[in-house]
C-alpha positions in Angstrom: 0.0 -0.3 0.1 1.2 3.4 -1.0 0.7 5.9 2.1 2.1 8.9 0.8 4.3 10.3 -2.1 6.6 13.4 -2.4 8.0 15.0 -5.6 10.1 18.0 -6.0 11.6 19.7 -9.2 14.7 22.5 -8.6 16.3 24.5 -11.6 19.8 24.5 -10.9 21.4 26.0 -13.7 19.6 28.0 -16.4 18.5 26.6 -19.6 19.6 28.3 -23.2 16.1 27.7 -24.4 13.4 27.0 -21.6 11.0 23.8 -22.2 8.3 22.2 -19.9 9.8 19.7 -17.2 8.0 16.9 -15.6 8.1 14.7 -12.3 5.5 11.9 -12.7 4.7 9.1 -10.2 2.2 6.5 -11.2 0.5 3.1 -10.6 -0.6 1.5 -13.8 -2.1 4.4 -15.8 -2.9 6.6 -12.9 -1.2 9.2 -11.9 -0.5 9.9 -8.0 1.6 13.1 -8.6 2.1 15.0 -11.9 4.2 18.0 -11.4 5.2 20.2 -14.4 7.4 23.5 -14.6 8.4 25.7 -17.3 10.7 28.3 -15.2 14.4 29.1 -16.0 15.5 31.0 -13.0 18.2 29.2 -10.8 16.5 28.0 -7.6 13.4 28.1 -9.3 11.3 25.0 -7.7 7.7 23.1 -7.6 6.7 20.7 -5.2 3.8 18.5 -4.0 3.1 15.9 -1.0 -0.1 13.7 -0.8 -1.1 11.8 1.6 -3.0 8.7 0.0 -4.3 5.0 0.3 -3.4 3.4 -3.0 -3.5 -0.7 -3.1 -0.6 -1.9 -5.0 -1.7 -5.7 -6.2 0.9 -8.4 -6.4 2.9 -7.6 -9.5 2.0 -4.1 -9.9 4.5 -1.3 -9.4 5.3 2.5 -9.3 6.5 4.1 -12.3 8.7 7.5 -11.4 9.1 9.4 -14.6 11.1 12.4 -15.1 11.7 14.5 -18.3 13.1 17.7 -19.3 12.3 19.7 -22.3 14.6 22.4 -22.0 18.1 22.8 -24.1 20.9 22.6 -21.8 20.5 23.7 -18.0 20.0 21.0 -15.3 17.1 20.3 -12.7 17.6 18.4 -9.8 14.5 15.8 -9.2 13.4 14.3 -5.9 10.6 11.5 -5.7 9.6 9.8 -2.6 7.0 7.4 -2.0 6.1 5.5 1.9 5.1 1.9 0.9 3.6 -0.3 3.8 3.7 -4.0 3.0 1.3 -6.6 4.9 2.4 -10.2 5.0 -0.4 -12.8 5.8 
């Protein structure tokens, strides 16, 4: 069971041409967190923290996806999930 998720993006160096950046946490086709950022100043950031109860069945997994459409520049990503496992 996924109890909570946290995601953050921080612009570390400016891009020559800014594009949209993404940080996504999903289970199958369901998005748990979907962040996007189109900023180009060093230190700009977006984040989100949510408390959820998302059941992961046998064989299911969380997908953690990042993408940066900018030319040059760098972004730091942090994605965390608190998962509890129950055994019979």
